[in-house]
PQR file with spaces between the fields and no chain letter, atoms N, CA, C, O and H, PARSE charges and radii, in Angstrom:
ATOM       1  N    MET     1      65.245   60.233   40.864 -0.4000 1.5000
ATOM       2  CA   MET     1      64.893   58.846   40.702 -0.0000 2.0000
ATOM       3  C    MET     1      64.106   58.399   41.938  0.5500 1.7000
ATOM       4  O    MET     1      64.476   58.703   43.072 -0.5500 1.4000
ATOM       5  N    THR     2      63.027   57.681   41.695 -0.4000 1.5000
ATOM       6  CA   THR     2      62.199   57.239   42.817 -0.0000 2.0000
ATOM       7  C    THR     2      62.865   56.072   43.548  0.5500 1.7000
ATOM       8  O    THR     2      63.755   55.407   43.017 -0.5500 1.4000
ATOM       9  H    THR     2      62.726   57.434   40.774  0.4000 1.0000
ATOM      10  N    ALA     3      62.418   55.849   44.754 -0.4000 1.5000
ATOM      11  CA   ALA     3      62.964   54.751   45.555 -0.0000 2.0000
ATOM      12  C    ALA     3      62.653   53.399   44.910  0.5500 1.7000
ATOM      13  O    ALA     3      63.489   52.496   44.925 -0.5500 1.4000
ATOM      14  H    ALA     3      61.695   56.388   45.186  0.4000 1.0000
ATOM      15  N    LEU     4      61.456   53.261   44.348 -0.4000 1.5000
ATOM      16  CA   LEU     4      61.080   52.006   43.689 -0.0000 2.0000
ATOM      17  C    LEU     4      61.993   51.725   42.503  0.5500 1.7000
ATOM      18  O    LEU     4      62.467   50.602   42.334 -0.5500 1.4000
ATOM      19  H    LEU     4      60.776   53.994   44.336  0.4000 1.0000
ATOM      20  N    ARG     5      62.239   52.738   41.684 -0.4000 1.5000
ATOM      21  CA   ARG     5      63.108   52.569   40.513 -0.0000 2.0000
ATOM      22  C    ARG     5      64.521   52.181   40.943  0.5500 1.7000
ATOM      23  O    ARG     5      65.127   51.282   40.359 -0.5500 1.4000
ATOM      24  H    ARG     5      61.854   53.651   41.821  0.4000 1.0000
ATOM      25  N    GLN     6      65.040   52.853   41.958 -0.4000 1.5000
ATOM      26  CA   GLN     6      66.386   52.548   42.445 -0.0000 2.0000
ATOM      27  C    GLN     6      66.461   51.123   42.989  0.5500 1.7000
ATOM      28  O    GLN     6      67.445   50.422   42.753 -0.5500 1.4000
ATOM      29  H    GLN     6      64.548   53.583   42.432  0.4000 1.0000
ATOM      30  N    THR     7      65.446   50.697   43.704 -0.4000 1.5000
ATOM      31  CA   THR     7      65.403   49.337   44.241 -0.0000 2.0000
ATOM      32  C    THR     7      65.385   48.310   43.111  0.5500 1.7000
ATOM      33  O    THR     7      66.071   47.290   43.182 -0.5500 1.4000
ATOM      34  H    THR     7      64.647   51.266   43.896  0.4000 1.0000
ATOM      35  N    MET     8      64.606   48.580   42.080 -0.4000 1.5000
ATOM      36  CA   MET     8      64.547   47.666   40.935 -0.0000 2.0000
ATOM      37  C    MET     8      65.902   47.566   40.245  0.5500 1.7000
ATOM      38  O    MET     8      66.352   46.470   39.908 -0.5500 1.4000
ATOM      39  H    MET     8      64.049   49.409   42.023  0.4000 1.0000
ATOM      40  N    ILE     9      66.545   48.697   40.036 -0.4000 1.5000
ATOM      41  CA   ILE     9      67.853   48.710   39.371 -0.0000 2.0000
ATOM      42  C    ILE     9      68.876   47.932   40.192  0.5500 1.7000
ATOM      43  O    ILE     9      69.636   47.135   39.642 -0.5500 1.4000
ATOM      44  H    ILE     9      66.179   49.587   40.310  0.4000 1.0000
ATOM      45  N    GLU    10      68.901   48.155   41.494 -0.4000 1.5000
ATOM      46  CA   GLU    10      69.843   47.444   42.352 -0.0000 2.0000
ATOM      47  C    GLU    10      69.583   45.939   42.335  0.5500 1.7000
ATOM      48  O    GLU    10      70.525   45.147   42.295 -0.5500 1.4000
ATOM      49  H    GLU    10      68.284   48.802   41.942  0.4000 1.0000
ATOM      50  N    ALA    11      68.316   45.544   42.365 -0.4000 1.5000
ATOM      51  CA   ALA    11      67.970   44.117   42.336 -0.0000 2.0000
ATOM      52  C    ALA    11      68.399   43.485   41.012  0.5500 1.7000
ATOM      53  O    ALA    11      68.913   42.367   40.997 -0.5500 1.4000
ATOM      54  H    ALA    11      67.551   46.188   42.397  0.4000 1.0000
ATOM      55  N    MET    12      68.193   44.187   39.912 -0.4000 1.5000
ATOM      56  CA   MET    12      68.592   43.637   38.607 -0.0000 2.0000
ATOM      57  C    MET    12      70.111   43.537   38.496  0.5500 1.7000
ATOM      58  O    MET    12      70.631   42.586   37.914 -0.5500 1.4000
ATOM      59  H    MET    12      67.775   45.095   39.924  0.4000 1.0000
ATOM      60  N    ARG    13      70.819   44.512   39.051 -0.4000 1.5000
ATOM      61  CA   ARG    13      72.291   44.459   39.040 -0.0000 2.0000
ATOM      62  C    ARG    13      72.799   43.270   39.851  0.5500 1.7000
ATOM      63  O    ARG    13      73.707   42.561   39.419 -0.5500 1.4000
ATOM      64  H    ARG    13      70.396   45.285   39.525  0.4000 1.0000
ATOM      65  N    GLN    14      72.210   43.055   41.027 -0.4000 1.5000
ATOM      66  CA   GLN    14      72.630   41.952   41.886 -0.0000 2.0000
ATOM      67  C    GLN    14      72.408   40.604   41.213  0.5500 1.7000
ATOM      68  O    GLN    14      73.179   39.666   41.417 -0.5500 1.4000
ATOM      69  H    GLN    14      71.472   43.631   41.378  0.4000 1.0000
ATOM      70  N    ARG    15      71.354   40.511   40.411 -0.4000 1.5000
ATOM      71  CA   ARG    15      71.030   39.257   39.736 -0.0000 2.0000
ATOM      72  C    ARG    15      71.746   39.106   38.399  0.5500 1.7000
ATOM      73  O    ARG    15      71.617   38.078   37.735 -0.5500 1.4000
ATOM      74  H    ARG    15      70.727   41.273   40.245  0.4000 1.0000
ATOM      75  N    GLY    16      72.496   40.122   38.006 -0.4000 1.5000
ATOM      76  CA   GLY    16      73.292   40.041   36.793 -0.0000 2.0000
ATOM      77  C    GLY    16      72.506   40.189   35.499  0.5500 1.7000
ATOM      78  O    GLY    16      72.910   39.657   34.465 -0.5500 1.4000
ATOM      79  H    GLY    16      72.601   40.957   38.545  0.4000 1.0000
ATOM      80  N    PHE    17      71.394   40.902   35.547 -0.4000 1.5000
ATOM      81  CA   PHE    17      70.597   41.118   34.342 -0.0000 2.0000
ATOM      82  C    PHE    17      71.377   41.989   33.355  0.5500 1.7000
ATOM      83  O    PHE    17      72.151   42.858   33.755 -0.5500 1.4000
ATOM      84  H    PHE    17      71.066   41.335   36.387  0.4000 1.0000
ATOM      85  N    ALA    18      71.165   41.746   32.084 -0.4000 1.5000
ATOM      86  CA   ALA    18      71.794   42.540   31.038 -0.0000 2.0000
ATOM      87  C    ALA    18      71.202   43.941   31.025  0.5500 1.7000
ATOM      88  O    ALA    18      70.091   44.163   31.507 -0.5500 1.4000
ATOM      89  H    ALA    18      70.536   41.040   31.759  0.4000 1.0000
ATOM      90  N    GLN    19      71.956   44.884   30.466 -0.4000 1.5000
ATOM      91  CA   GLN    19      71.494   46.274   30.401 -0.0000 2.0000
ATOM      92  C    GLN    19      70.199   46.386   29.604  0.5500 1.7000
ATOM      93  O    GLN    19      69.318   47.174   29.949 -0.5500 1.4000
ATOM      94  H    GLN    19      72.858   44.703   30.075  0.4000 1.0000
ATOM      95  N    ARG    20      70.085   45.607   28.551 -0.4000 1.5000
ATOM      96  CA   ARG    20      68.854   45.649   27.753 -0.0000 2.0000
ATOM      97  C    ARG    20      67.648   45.190   28.574  0.5500 1.7000
ATOM      98  O    ARG    20      66.549   45.722   28.419 -0.5500 1.4000
ATOM      99  H    ARG    20      70.801   44.967   28.271  0.4000 1.0000
ATOM     100  N    THR    21      67.853   44.212   29.438 -0.4000 1.5000
ATOM     101  CA   THR    21      66.788   43.748   30.322 -0.0000 2.0000
ATOM     102  C    THR    21      66.407   44.844   31.306  0.5500 1.7000
ATOM     103  O    THR    21      65.224   45.046   31.582 -0.5500 1.4000
ATOM     104  H    THR    21      68.746   43.780   29.564  0.4000 1.0000
ATOM     105  N    HIS    22      67.397   45.550   31.837 -0.4000 1.5000
ATOM     106  CA   HIS    22      67.138   46.699   32.725 -0.0000 2.0000
ATOM     107  C    HIS    22      66.216   47.683   32.011  0.5500 1.7000
ATOM     108  O    HIS    22      65.179   48.084   32.539 -0.5500 1.4000
ATOM     109  H    HIS    22      68.357   45.386   31.613  0.4000 1.0000
ATOM     110  N    ASN    23      66.614   48.055   30.813 -0.4000 1.5000
ATOM     111  CA   ASN    23      65.860   49.057   30.057 -0.0000 2.0000
ATOM     112  C    ASN    23      64.436   48.590   29.780  0.5500 1.7000
ATOM     113  O    ASN    23      63.489   49.364   29.917 -0.5500 1.4000
ATOM     114  H    ASN    23      67.456   47.729   30.385  0.4000 1.0000
ATOM     115  N    THR    24      64.283   47.334   29.393 -0.4000 1.5000
ATOM     116  CA   THR    24      62.965   46.800   29.077 -0.0000 2.0000
ATOM     117  C    THR    24      62.075   46.770   30.308  0.5500 1.7000
ATOM     118  O    THR    24      60.919   47.189   30.244 -0.5500 1.4000
ATOM     119  H    THR    24      65.053   46.705   29.282  0.4000 1.0000
ATOM     120  N    CYS    25      62.591   46.288   31.418 -0.4000 1.5000
ATOM     121  CA   CYS    25      61.792   46.219   32.653 -0.0000 2.0000
ATOM     122  C    CYS    25      61.357   47.603   33.104  0.5500 1.7000
ATOM     123  O    CYS    25      60.199   47.799   33.473 -0.5500 1.4000
ATOM     124  H    CYS    25      63.530   45.948   31.470  0.4000 1.0000
ATOM     125  N    LEU    26      62.259   48.550   33.079 -0.4000 1.5000
ATOM     126  CA   LEU    26      61.929   49.908   33.501 -0.0000 2.0000
ATOM     127  C    LEU    26      60.916   50.550   32.558  0.5500 1.7000
ATOM     128  O    LEU    26      60.042   51.297   32.999 -0.5500 1.4000
ATOM     129  H    LEU    26      63.200   48.391   32.779  0.4000 1.0000
ATOM     130  N    MET    27      61.031   50.261   31.265 -0.4000 1.5000
ATOM     131  CA   MET    27      60.080   50.791   30.297 -0.0000 2.0000
ATOM     132  C    MET    27      58.676   50.219   30.540  0.5500 1.7000
ATOM     133  O    MET    27      57.684   50.945   30.467 -0.5500 1.4000
ATOM     134  H    MET    27      61.741   49.654   30.907  0.4000 1.0000
ATOM     135  N    VAL    28      58.602   48.936   30.826 -0.4000 1.5000
ATOM     136  CA   VAL    28      57.304   48.297   31.072 -0.0000 2.0000
ATOM     137  C    VAL    28      56.656   48.875   32.336  0.5500 1.7000
ATOM     138  O    VAL    28      55.456   49.152   32.345 -0.5500 1.4000
ATOM     139  H    VAL    28      59.407   48.347   30.886  0.4000 1.0000
ATOM     140  N    ILE    29      57.428   49.054   33.380 -0.4000 1.5000
ATOM     141  CA   ILE    29      56.894   49.619   34.618 -0.0000 2.0000
ATOM     142  C    ILE    29      56.450   51.067   34.405  0.5500 1.7000
ATOM     143  O    ILE    29      55.431   51.490   34.950 -0.5500 1.4000
ATOM     144  H    ILE    29      58.403   48.829   33.373  0.4000 1.0000
ATOM     145  N    THR    30      57.202   51.814   33.627 -0.4000 1.5000
ATOM     146  CA   THR    30      56.820   53.195   33.312 -0.0000 2.0000
ATOM     147  C    THR    30      55.504   53.225   32.546  0.5500 1.7000
ATOM     148  O    THR    30      54.626   54.034   32.846 -0.5500 1.4000
ATOM     149  H    THR    30      58.030   51.470   33.185  0.4000 1.0000
ATOM     150  N    ASP    31      55.364   52.343   31.558 -0.4000 1.5000
ATOM     151  CA   ASP    31      54.115   52.261   30.790 -0.0000 2.0000
ATOM     152  C    ASP    31      52.941   51.876   31.684  0.5500 1.7000
ATOM     153  O    ASP    31      51.840   52.405   31.528 -0.5500 1.4000
ATOM     154  H    ASP    31      56.077   51.685   31.314  0.4000 1.0000
ATOM     155  N    LEU    32      53.170   50.965   32.609 -0.4000 1.5000
ATOM     156  CA   LEU    32      52.119   50.556   33.541 -0.0000 2.0000
ATOM     157  C    LEU    32      51.653   51.748   34.383  0.5500 1.7000
ATOM     158  O    LEU    32      50.453   51.951   34.572 -0.5500 1.4000
ATOM     159  H    LEU    32      54.064   50.535   32.736  0.4000 1.0000
ATOM     160  N    ALA    33      52.591   52.517   34.876 -0.4000 1.5000
ATOM     161  CA   ALA    33      52.255   53.698   35.685 -0.0000 2.0000
ATOM     162  C    ALA    33      51.481   54.725   34.865  0.5500 1.7000
ATOM     163  O    ALA    33      50.529   55.329   35.359 -0.5500 1.4000
ATOM     164  H    ALA    33      53.566   52.352   34.723  0.4000 1.0000
ATOM     165  N    ARG    34      51.887   54.922   33.623 -0.4000 1.5000
ATOM     166  CA   ARG    34      51.174   55.870   32.761 -0.0000 2.0000
ATOM     167  C    ARG    34      49.753   55.395   32.481  0.5500 1.7000
ATOM     168  O    ARG    34      48.821   56.199   32.474 -0.5500 1.4000
ATOM     169  H    ARG    34      52.660   54.431   33.222  0.4000 1.0000
ATOM     170  N    TYR    35      49.582   54.112   32.253 -0.4000 1.5000
ATOM     171  CA   TYR    35      48.262   53.564   31.949 -0.0000 2.0000
ATOM     172  C    TYR    35      47.289   53.781   33.110  0.5500 1.7000
ATOM     173  O    TYR    35      46.146   54.189   32.903 -0.5500 1.4000
ATOM     174  H    TYR    35      50.339   53.458   32.259  0.4000 1.0000
ATOM     175  N    PHE    36      47.754   53.505   34.336 -0.4000 1.5000
ATOM     176  CA   PHE    36      46.887   53.617   35.505 -0.0000 2.0000
ATOM     177  C    PHE    36      46.927   54.993   36.164  0.5500 1.7000
ATOM     178  O    PHE    36      46.175   55.244   37.105 -0.5500 1.4000
ATOM     179  H    PHE    36      48.683   53.174   34.504  0.4000 1.0000
ATOM     180  N    HIS    37      47.798   55.895   35.683 -0.4000 1.5000
ATOM     181  CA   HIS    37      47.937   57.246   36.240 -0.0000 2.0000
ATOM     182  C    HIS    37      48.249   57.203   37.738  0.5500 1.7000
ATOM     183  O    HIS    37      47.787   58.044   38.509 -0.5500 1.4000
ATOM     184  H    HIS    37      48.409   55.691   34.918  0.4000 1.0000
ATOM     185  N    ARG    38      49.038   56.210   38.127 -0.4000 1.5000
ATOM     186  CA   ARG    38      49.438   56.036   39.529 -0.0000 2.0000
ATOM     187  C    ARG    38      50.825   55.411   39.580  0.5500 1.7000
ATOM     188  O    ARG    38      51.242   54.741   38.635 -0.5500 1.4000
ATOM     189  H    ARG    38      49.413   55.527   37.501  0.4000 1.0000
ATOM     190  N    PRO    39      51.528   55.625   40.661 -0.5600 1.5000
ATOM     191  CA   PRO    39      52.806   54.937   40.832  0.2800 2.0000
ATOM     192  C    PRO    39      52.578   53.420   40.932  0.5500 1.7000
ATOM     193  O    PRO    39      51.596   52.993   41.538 -0.5500 1.4000
ATOM     194  N    PRO    40      53.448   52.616   40.362 -0.5600 1.5000
ATOM     195  CA   PRO    40      53.249   51.164   40.370  0.2800 2.0000
ATOM     196  C    PRO    40      53.197   50.545   41.769  0.5500 1.7000
ATOM     197  O    PRO    40      52.539   49.525   41.975 -0.5500 1.4000
ATOM     198  N    ASP    41      53.887   51.159   42.722 -0.4000 1.5000
ATOM     199  CA   ASP    41      53.878   50.579   44.057 -0.0000 2.0000
ATOM     200  C    ASP    41      52.582   50.833   44.818  0.5500 1.7000
ATOM     201  O    ASP    41      52.420   50.350   45.938 -0.5500 1.4000
ATOM     202  H    ASP    41      54.422   51.987   42.554  0.4000 1.0000
ATOM     203  N    THR    42      51.646   51.593   44.219 -0.4000 1.5000
ATOM     204  CA   THR    42      50.340   51.807   44.854 -0.0000 2.0000
ATOM     205  C    THR    42      49.250   50.955   44.215  0.5500 1.7000
ATOM     206  O    THR    42      48.097   51.008   44.645 -0.5500 1.4000
ATOM     207  H    THR    42      51.778   51.986   43.308  0.4000 1.0000
ATOM     208  N    LEU    43      49.592   50.174   43.201 -0.4000 1.5000
ATOM     209  CA   LEU    43      48.621   49.332   42.507 -0.0000 2.0000
ATOM     210  C    LEU    43      48.410   48.030   43.287  0.5500 1.7000
ATOM     211  O    LEU    43      49.289   47.560   44.009 -0.5500 1.4000
ATOM     212  H    LEU    43      50.528   50.131   42.852  0.4000 1.0000
ATOM     213  N    SER    44      47.224   47.474   43.115 -0.4000 1.5000
ATOM     214  CA   SER    44      46.942   46.169   43.700 -0.0000 2.0000
ATOM     215  C    SER    44      46.161   45.357   42.676  0.5500 1.7000
ATOM     216  O    SER    44      45.795   45.874   41.620 -0.5500 1.4000
ATOM     217  H    SER    44      46.510   47.855   42.528  0.4000 1.0000
ATOM     218  N    THR    45      45.907   44.103   42.978 -0.4000 1.5000
ATOM     219  CA   THR    45      45.152   43.260   42.048 -0.0000 2.0000
ATOM     220  C    THR    45      43.681   43.634   42.023  0.5500 1.7000
ATOM     221  O    THR    45      42.965   43.272   41.089 -0.5500 1.4000
ATOM     222  H    THR    45      46.205   43.682   43.835  0.4000 1.0000
ATOM     223  N    ALA    46      43.224   44.351   43.035 -0.4000 1.5000
ATOM     224  CA   ALA    46      41.807   44.779   43.077 -0.0000 2.0000
ATOM     225  C    ALA    46      41.648   45.936   42.163  0.5500 1.7000
ATOM     226  O    ALA    46      40.547   46.469   42.029 -0.5500 1.4000
ATOM     227  H    ALA    46      43.805   44.644   43.794  0.4000 1.0000
């Protein structure tokens, strides 16, 4: 598991997000990374 993914999971747990929300957020971030062929933490608005 990447550090970014672990950080996201911990943040969602601390905020009390439902498990379905966890799954949805992680799925969206995974799709974003696949679309850009890069890790999400290396993306910028440029």
